[in-house]
SEPA-488107 format. One record per residue (C-alpha): residue in one letter; x, y, z. Coordinates in pm, whole numbers, plus 32768, in hexadecimal, padded with zeros to 4 digits. Example, Ala and Ser with C-alpha at 12.3 -4.5 7.8 and 13.67 -1.06 7.14 Angstrom:
// SEPA-488107
code | c1 | c2 | c3
A | 84CE | 7E3E | 830C
S | 8557 | 7F96 | 82CA
This chain:
// SEPA-488107
code | c1 | c2 | c3
M | 8016 | 801C | 800A
L | 80E0 | 810A | 8071
A | 81D9 | 808C | 7F11
D | 8076 | 80D4 | 7E48
F | 805F | 8247 | 7F10
G | 81EF | 8293 | 7EBC
E | 81B2 | 8241 | 7D24
R | 8060 | 833C | 7D3B
T | 80EE | 8437 | 7DF1
F | 8271 | 8429 | 7DC6
L | 823C | 8375 | 7C6B
K | 8311 | 82A3 | 7BC4
L | 8435 | 833C | 7B9E
W | 847A | 83C3 | 7CF1
S | 83FE | 8299 | 7DB6
H | 84C5 | 8154 | 7E19
A | 843F | 803C | 7EFF
N | 858E | 7FB0 | 7FF5
P | 8677 | 8040 | 7FAE
Y | 87C1 | 7FCD | 800C
K | 88FB | 807F | 80D5
D | 8A3D | 8019 | 8060
D | 8A7E | 7F50 | 817B
G | 895A | 7E59 | 80C8
H | 8861 | 7ED0 | 81E8
E | 86EF | 7F62 | 816A
M | 870D | 80E7 | 819B
C | 85AD | 8100 | 81CC
D | 8445 | 8049 | 815A
L | 840F | 817E | 8050
I | 8492 | 82A3 | 8007
A | 844A | 83B7 | 7F26
V | 8566 | 84C6 | 7E67
F | 84DC | 85E8 | 7DBB
G | 85BB | 872A | 7DA4
D | 8626 | 8779 | 7F01
E | 84EA | 86DA | 7FA8
I | 854B | 8549 | 8063
F | 83FD | 8484 | 80B7
V | 849F | 8377 | 8167
F | 8383 | 8256 | 81D5
F | 83C9 | 8158 | 8301
D | 8273 | 8043 | 8300
R | 8221 | 7F5C | 841F
E | 80F2 | 7E88 | 8467
I | 80CA | 7DDE | 85D2
V | 7F73 | 7DB1 | 863A
I | 7F1A | 7DF8 | 87C0
A | 7E03 | 7CCF | 87E8
G | 7D33 | 7DAA | 88B1
D | 7CBB | 7C7E | 896B
D | 7BD0 | 7CBB | 8A87
D | 7C89 | 7C42 | 8BA1
M | 7DE2 | 7D04 | 8B1C
D | 7EA3 | 7DE9 | 8BE7
L | 7E63 | 7F2B | 8AE6
D | 7FD5 | 7FCE | 8B74
I | 80B5 | 7EDF | 8B42
A | 803B | 7E58 | 89FC
W | 8026 | 7FA9 | 8977
G | 81B2 | 7FFC | 8A1C
R | 8207 | 7ED1 | 8978
W | 8186 | 7F12 | 87FA
K | 81E8 | 8061 | 8824
R | 836A | 7FF0 | 8847
K | 836B | 7F26 | 873A
A | 8249 | 7FE6 | 8648
I | 82D6 | 8126 | 868E
D | 8411 | 8133 | 8775
K | 84E9 | 8098 | 86BD
Q | 848F | 8133 | 855F
I | 84EA | 8290 | 85F3
N | 866E | 821F | 865F
T | 8681 | 815C | 84DB
A | 85AF | 829A | 846A
H | 86DD | 8380 | 84DA
G | 87EA | 829F | 8495
A | 8757 | 82B6 | 8308
E | 8767 | 8447 | 8309
R | 88BE | 8422 | 83B3
Y | 8920 | 8321 | 8286
I | 88BB | 8414 | 819D
R | 892F | 8552 | 81EE
M | 8A6C | 8481 | 8221
G | 8A73 | 8489 | 808F
R | 8AAA | 8301 | 8081
P | 89DF | 8239 | 7F75
S | 889E | 8180 | 7F32
Y | 8835 | 80A2 | 7E72
L | 870A | 8008 | 7DCE
D | 87A3 | 7EA3 | 7E10
A | 8843 | 7DCD | 7F0D
K | 898E | 7D7A | 7E54
K | 89A8 | 7EBB | 7E05
E | 89AA | 7EC4 | 7CA0
H | 8896 | 7FC4 | 7C54
P | 88E1 | 8146 | 7D3F
L | 878F | 8203 | 7D1D
P | 877E | 82E0 | 7BF6
F | 87BC | 842B | 7CA7
E | 8868 | 8523 | 7D8A
I | 8859 | 857D | 7EB9
D | 8899 | 86C2 | 7F1B
V | 88F7 | 865F | 8077
N | 8949 | 8819 | 80FC
N | 87D3 | 8899 | 807A
A | 873A | 875C | 80B6
K | 85E2 | 8745 | 817D
I | 85B8 | 85E1 | 8203
H | 8448 | 8573 | 825C
K | 8475 | 8440 | 8321
I | 8300 | 83C4 | 8308
I | 82C3 | 826D | 83EF
V | 8178 | 818D | 83C5
A | 8111 | 80DF | 850F
H | 7FE6 | 7FE0 | 8491
G | 7F2C | 7EFE | 8580
A | 7ED0 | 7FB2 | 866C
K | 7D79 | 8041 | 8613
E | 7C7E | 7F68 | 868A
A | 7D0A | 7F43 | 87E8
C | 7D31 | 80E7 | 87FE
K | 7B88 | 80FD | 877E
K | 7B34 | 7FF5 | 8867
A | 7BED | 80B6 | 897D
S | 7B20 | 81E6 | 8969
S | 7A0D | 823D | 88DA
D | 7A60 | 83C7 | 88B5
N | 7B3C | 8345 | 87AB
V | 7AB6 | 837B | 8646
Y | 7BB5 | 82E4 | 8556
G | 7C69 | 81C6 | 860D
S | 7DBE | 82BC | 85F8
L | 7EDD | 8312 | 86C6
A | 7EEE | 846E | 8792
I | 8042 | 853B | 8771
T | 80CF | 8624 | 884D
Y | 8241 | 868B | 87D8
E | 82DE | 8756 | 88F2
D | 8452 | 8774 | 89AC
C | 8456 | 85F8 | 8A15
D | 8532 | 849B | 8A21
N | 84A4 | 83E2 | 88F7
N | 84B5 | 82C7 | 8A1F
D | 83B3 | 837C | 8AD0
P | 8284 | 82E1 | 8B88
D | 815B | 832E | 8AB7
P | 8069 | 83D2 | 8B7F
F | 7F42 | 82E1 | 8B46
P | 7F2B | 81B6 | 8A3B
F | 7EE4 | 8216 | 889A
H | 7F8E | 8380 | 88F3
V | 810F | 836D | 884A
R | 81D8 | 84AD | 8900
L | 82F6 | 84E8 | 87F9
D | 843C | 85C5 | 880D
R | 8414 | 871B | 8764
N | 8554 | 877E | 8737
N | 85B3 | 864C | 866D
P | 8470 | 862D | 85A5
V | 83C5 | 84D2 | 850E
H | 824E | 84A8 | 848D
I | 8173 | 83DA | 8504
L | 8061 | 8306 | 8417
D | 7F7F | 81F7 | 8450
S | 7E99 | 812D | 83AF
H | 7D88 | 8216 | 837F
N | 7E02 | 8327 | 835A
L | 7F16 | 8308 | 8246
A | 7E30 | 82B1 | 8130
I | 7DD2 | 83E1 | 8178
I | 7EF5 | 84BC | 819C
L | 7FA7 | 840F | 8053
S | 7E39 | 8417 | 7F6D
E | 7DE5 | 85CB | 7FE4
L | 7F55 | 8612 | 7FE2
D | 7F81 | 8564 | 7E95
T | 8093 | 864D | 7E27
I | 81D8 | 865A | 7E62
T | 81B8 | 87DA | 7E9B
D | 805B | 87BE | 7F97
L | 8108 | 86BB | 803B
S | 823E | 8781 | 809D
R | 819F | 88CB | 8109
F | 80C2 | 87F0 | 81E1
L | 820A | 8749 | 825F
N | 82C2 | 889D | 8267
E | 81F4 | 894F | 82FC
K | 81B1 | 884A | 8422
V | 8316 | 8851 | 8452
R | 82F4 | 89BE | 84A5
A | 81BB | 89AB | 854C
I | 82B7 | 88A5 | 864C
T | 83BE | 89A0 | 8682
Q | 831F | 8AC5 | 86A7
Y | 8239 | 8A45 | 87DA
D | 827A | 89B8 | 890E
M | 8195 | 889E | 88AE
L | 80F2 | 8831 | 87CF
S | 7FD5 | 872B | 87D9
Y | 7EA1 | 86CA | 8738
C | 7DD8 | 856F | 873A
G | 7E30 | 84C5 | 860D
E | 7EA7 | 850E | 84A9
E | 7D91 | 8577 | 83FB
D | 7D27 | 8669 | 84F4
L | 7E66 | 874F | 84AF
L | 7E51 | 86E8 | 8340
G | 7CF0 | 876B | 8382
H | 7D3F | 88D3 | 8410
Y | 7E44 | 890C | 8346
L | 7D87 | 8900 | 8202
A | 7C7B | 89F2 | 82B2
N | 7D7F | 8AC5 | 8358
F | 7DF1 | 8BB1 | 81FA
D | 7EC5 | 8CC9 | 8270
S | 7E69 | 8DCD | 8171
S | 7F80 | 8EE7 | 81BB
L | 80A6 | 8D9D | 81BD
N | 7FF4 | 8D02 | 804A
R | 7FEA | 8BBF | 80FC
H | 7F2A | 8AB1 | 81FF
V | 7FB2 | 8AA0 | 8363
I | 7FA1 | 89D3 | 84A5
G | 7F44 | 8AAF | 860C
P | 7EAD | 8C0A | 8613
Q | 7F08 | 8D2B | 84FD
D | 7FB4 | 8E67 | 85BE
R | 7FB9 | 8DEF | 8703
S | 8137 | 8DE4 | 874C
D | 80B1 | 8D89 | 88DD
I | 8051 | 8C6C | 88B1
N | 8146 | 8B6E | 8900
C | 805E | 89FF | 88E6
V | 7F90 | 898A | 87F1
M | 7E8E | 8852 | 8824
I | 7D55 | 883C | 86FC
G | 7C7C | 8728 | 879C
E | 7BFB | 85EB | 86FB
G | 7AFE | 85F4 | 85D6
E | 7B76 | 86EC | 850C
W | 7BAA | 865A | 83B8
R | 7A3D | 8584 | 83EA
D | 79CA | 8703 | 83B0
F | 7A78 | 8798 | 831A
I | 79EE | 8669 | 8200
D | 78F0 | 869F | 823F
T | 78B2 | 87EB | 81B0
D | 7834 | 887B | 8049
V | 795C | 893F | 800E
Y | 7A36 | 87DE | 8014
K | 7955 | 871B | 7F72
N | 797C | 8807 | 7E69
T | 7ABC | 8815 | 7E40
K | 7AFB | 86B9 | 7E27
A | 7A08 | 86AA | 7D17
A | 7A90 | 87C1 | 7C77
N | 7BE7 | 8730 | 7C69
K | 7BAA | 85ED | 7BB6
V | 7BDA | 869D | 7A8C
S | 7D4C | 86DC | 7B0E
Y | 7DA7 | 8577 | 7AE4
G | 7DDC | 8578 | 7992
W | 7EF6 | 8666 | 79EA
D | 7F99 | 8541 | 7ACB
E | 7F48 | 8445 | 799F
L | 7FF6 | 8537 | 78C3
I | 814A | 851C | 797F
Q | 8113 | 8392 | 79F6
R | 812A | 8336 | 7897
T | 824E | 842A | 784A
C | 8306 | 837C | 796B
Q | 82DE | 8233 | 789A
N | 8314 | 82C7 | 7786
A | 8478 | 832D | 782B
I | 847B | 81E9 | 78BC
D | 847D | 8111 | 778D
G | 8560 | 81FD | 770B
T | 8428 | 8252 | 75E2
L | 840F | 83C2 | 7636
L | 848B | 84E5 | 7599
G | 8514 | 863B | 7619
N | 8641 | 86E5 | 768F
G | 8634 | 86BB | 780E
N | 868F | 85E6 | 78CE
L | 8575 | 8550 | 7998
W | 8618 | 84DA | 7AEF
T | 86E4 | 8686 | 7B29
K | 864B | 87C2 | 7B6A
Q | 8697 | 87B3 | 79B6
S | 8531 | 8726 | 794C
A | 83E2 | 878F | 790D
I | 8355 | 86B8 | 799A
F | 83DF | 8738 | 7AB6
D | 8367 | 8860 | 7AE1
M | 81DA | 87C7 | 7A84
V | 821C | 86D6 | 7BB7
K | 8237 | 8839 | 7C81
E | 80F9 | 88BD | 7C49
P | 7FEE | 887E | 7D68
R | 7E9B | 87BF | 7D08
F | 7DBD | 88FD | 7CCF
M | 7EB9 | 89AC | 7BF1
R | 7EAF | 8813 | 7B32
R | 7D65 | 885A | 7B76
G | 7D32 | 89C2 | 7AA1
L | 7E57 | 894F | 79A4
F | 7DAF | 8833 | 7924
E | 7C52 | 88CD | 791A
R | 7CF3 | 89C4 | 7807
M | 7D88 | 88CE | 7749
L | 7C6A | 8813 | 7725
E | 7B79 | 8951 | 76F7
V | 7CB3 | 89AA | 75A6
I | 7CC9 | 8820 | 7522
S | 7B1E | 8859 | 7521
K | 7B2A | 8982 | 745B
F | 7C27 | 8916 | 7349
P | 7BB0 | 8951 | 7215
D | 7AEE | 87E4 | 71B7
R | 7B35 | 8828 | 701F
P | 7CA1 | 8827 | 6FEF
I | 7D19 | 88C8 | 6ECB
G | 7E85 | 8852 | 6E91
L | 7F81 | 88A3 | 6F79
M | 7EE2 | 8942 | 70AF
R | 7F9A | 8973 | 7205
Q | 7EF2 | 8A2D | 732B
V | 7FB3 | 8AAF | 7471
T | 7F2A | 8B22 | 75CE
L | 8016 | 8BD6 | 76B9
L | 7FB6 | 8B5B | 785B
P | 8058 | 8BB2 | 798B
S | 80EF | 8AF9 | 7A9D
Y | 80B5 | 8B11 | 7C0F
T | 8205 | 8B8B | 7C30
K | 8251 | 8CE4 | 7BD5
N | 830C | 8D2F | 7A65
I | 82CA | 8BBF | 7A03
A | 81DB | 8B66 | 78E7
Y | 8169 | 8A6B | 77DF
V | 815F | 8A6B | 768B
F | 804F | 896B | 760B
L | 804A | 8911 | 74A3
Q | 7F5E | 8845 | 73CB
L | 7FB6 | 87DD | 7278
C | 7F15 | 8739 | 7182
A | 7FB2 | 86B8 | 704D
P | 7F6F | 863A | 6F02
T | 7F68 | 84F6 | 6ED3
D | 80CD | 84A3 | 6E15
L | 8186 | 85B4 | 6F06
K | 8110 | 84E7 | 7027
A | 8187 | 8398 | 6F75
R | 82FD | 8454 | 6F3C
P | 83B3 | 83BC | 7017
D | 8445 | 850C | 7086
Y | 831C | 8599 | 710B
R | 8355 | 8559 | 72AD
E | 8482 | 8621 | 7271
K | 83E5 | 872E | 716E
R | 82DB | 8739 | 7291
Q | 83B2 | 8760 | 738B
A | 84AA | 8859 | 72CB
M | 8331 | 8949 | 72C0
L | 82EB | 890A | 741E
E | 8449 | 89B1 | 7465
I | 8412 | 8AF1 | 7388
A | 82A1 | 8B1D | 741B
C | 8318 | 8B34 | 753A
G | 8476 | 8BFC | 7505
S | 8332 | 8D08 | 7475
A | 828D | 8D19 | 75A1
K | 83E6 | 8D53 | 764A
N | 841D | 8E82 | 7576
K | 825B | 8F18 | 7594
F | 827A | 8ED5 | 76FC
Q | 83D4 | 8F3D | 7770
E | 83B2 | 8F1F | 791E
L | 837B | 8D60 | 789C
T | 84F0 | 8CCD | 7934
R | 848C | 8B7E | 791B
I | 83B8 | 8B2D | 77E3
I | 8319 | 896E | 77F4
G | 8280 | 891C | 7698
I | 8163 | 8814 | 7662
G | 8141 | 8793 | 74C2
I | 8068 | 86C6 | 7496
D | 7F87 | 864B | 734E
A | 7E42 | 86C0 | 733A
P | 7D44 | 85F0 | 73F0
K | 7C32 | 862D | 7349
H | 7D07 | 85BC | 720D
S | 7DF5 | 84AE | 72A7
D | 7DF8 | 8321 | 72E4
G | 7E8F | 835E | 745B
N | 7FB5 | 829A | 73D1
D | 808C | 83DC | 739A
G | 8145 | 843D | 7509
E | 8151 | 8545 | 75D0
D | 82A5 | 863D | 7571
F | 8344 | 871E | 7673
V | 8447 | 8875 | 7682
L | 84B5 | 88E6 | 7799
M | 8534 | 8A4A | 7752
P | 8602 | 8B07 | 784F
C | 8636 | 8C4B | 77FE
E | 868D | 8D3E | 7936
T | 87BE | 8DEB | 7830
W | 86FF | 8E02 | 76CA
T | 8827 | 8E95 | 760C
D | 87D4 | 8F60 | 74A5
E | 8876 | 8E1A | 73FB
M | 8722 | 8D6A | 7485
R | 8681 | 8E57 | 747D
V | 86AB | 8E70 | 72CF
H | 86B8 | 8CFB | 72A0
Y | 8548 | 8CF2 | 734A
E | 84E0 | 8E23 | 7278
V | 855B | 8D81 | 7171
A | 84F6 | 8BEC | 714C
N | 836C | 8CA8 | 71AA
K | 835C | 8D73 | 7091
D | 8260 | 8C95 | 6FE9
L | 8207 | 8BC3 | 7106
K | 8198 | 8D12 | 718F
F | 816C | 8C75 | 7306
F | 80B5 | 8D83 | 73DE
E | 80D4 | 8E7C | 72D8
T | 7F76 | 8E55 | 71F2
P | 7E43 | 8F0A | 724A
Q | 7D68 | 8E1A | 72BA
M | 7E5D | 8DFB | 73EA
R | 7D65 | 8E57 | 7522
E | 7D90 | 8E7F | 768A
H | 7CCB | 8DB0 | 777B
R | 7CCC | 8DE8 | 7921
Q | 7C85 | 8CCF | 7A2B
V | 7C85 | 8CEC | 7B7F
V | 7CC7 | 8B75 | 7BEE
H | 7C74 | 8B2B | 7D85
E | 7CEF | 8A15 | 7E4D
F | 7B76 | 8A0E | 7EFE
V | 7A6A | 8A0A | 7DF9
N | 7947 | 8ACF | 7EE1
P | 77D7 | 8A1A | 7E9D
E | 76DF | 8ABC | 7D7F
P | 75A9 | 8B3E | 7DF4
T | 748E | 8A62 | 7E48
T | 738B | 8B40 | 7E78
A | 735C | 8CBD | 7DDC
I | 725A | 8DCA | 7E24
Q | 7137 | 8DD3 | 7D2B
P | 7084 | 8F09 | 7CB3
P | 6F61 | 8F66 | 7D56
T | 6E48 | 8F03 | 7C59
K | 6D85 | 9032 | 7C9A
K | 6DE5 | 91A0 | 7D48
V | 6E67 | 91E7 | 7E7F
G | 6E41 | 9342 | 7F68
R | 6F87 | 937D | 7FD8
N | 6EF2 | 936D | 812A
E | 6E7C | 9219 | 8105
P | 6F03 | 90DC | 81AE
C | 7023 | 908D | 809B
P | 6F75 | 8F0D | 801C
C | 70C9 | 8E69 | 8053
G | 7056 | 8E45 | 81AC
S | 717C | 8EF3 | 8266
G | 705C | 8FCE | 82E4
V | 7122 | 90FB | 82A0
K | 7063 | 924C | 81DD
F | 706D | 9218 | 8076
K | 7137 | 9321 | 8054
K | 7264 | 92F2 | 814B
C | 7271 | 913C | 80AF
H | 7250 | 9112 | 7F29
G | 71B0 | 9252 | 7EDC
A | 730F | 930F | 7F25
P | 73BE | 9376 | 7E3C
T | 74C9 | 92FE | 7DBD
P | 7635 | 9370 | 7DD2
R | 76F8 | 93A3 | 7C5C
M | 785B | 936F | 7C54
E | 78FE | 9425 | 7B32
E | 7A71 | 93FC | 7AA4
């Protein structure tokens, strides 16, 4: 289950199960490396029977020592190993090293322990426990200090690890199923652990519910703890925060709206598989930051929704009856400032598509479109090109082309080169070019379900308003409507 979540969240290229150290021993159960964000998972299952005649304190102590304490020591050891710069391998024989390098000086290592087997005993021990999740408290303590009561784990805030369990593993890795969304949550959690003398919550899912519902507009991000309160030194999050959050219409609407965003994920996964199979055309290395896919993977979930919705929209508007060679190019902004995507659809005559160099020509055209976008929009510092055959006129077997164009530095020679190359194609130069502005919100509010119907007969200004408010019509829906002018 952990490996499956890893592949969906971190994708094929950046997550590997059971990597080995240079001594031939396993380092962890799953490692995911994406840029400077390193996720190291440790998974352990030991079942607490939960018999009626069981001494709960003894059973809990034994379970915690094996399922959590031992894994914490292993996690700290794995972090030390990584920071020493020692190599890691895909196999015990050390024949296949992990296909990426780790910058140990800038790496953020997230140590995540998944402890299974206590859920049913936890629920049985307390009727107040909604899901059977482990309660967690970070404070100044030794990890070997006794817990105040069973199913409550005390952790040292000075060297934090993250504890998930059988219930909330699926919640965390499915709700935060992009690398950006997950790393932001964990980084904010570490910030809160560092800031407050104590951070305590009844389950990791409750912490997530608090985090998602608590957006600081001044910082433009979700936060843990109260906003603008420097005098607070302890944060406690109660039972049921997650249950209450997912029961809101905003959450349900957002989940429904996000379904389209997984088309972006499918595009990435398919490209990753092409890279593994050696059939991908492009100018980047997918295992490094110098890759178009690397930037696509960085997009958070809500931005993927907006990007793919727009792609589907322009696909639907491609001409139904193309004449000769036709193309449509669209510029899409990234969540990251000064980065943009150039989306090229191409419909070529059959004889041109049959040529062995057709894909190379399509990729060359995509590169010209990216260079022309830079000439048109000088503020861009990085452009990712995505080229496909127009789906309306394609059998879907032509694949995608990707171009990465770093353009922080843009010389006169480069500008002139793409001006000349674009002379006939006229990317971003035709009179048909249109600009569309769209705002994408992380959460989607439900549409209004009721509306005040206009009165069927004339209503006096001093009569009760027909909406049922009990207020005079002139002070309710009979009041003048404000006008806004720009």
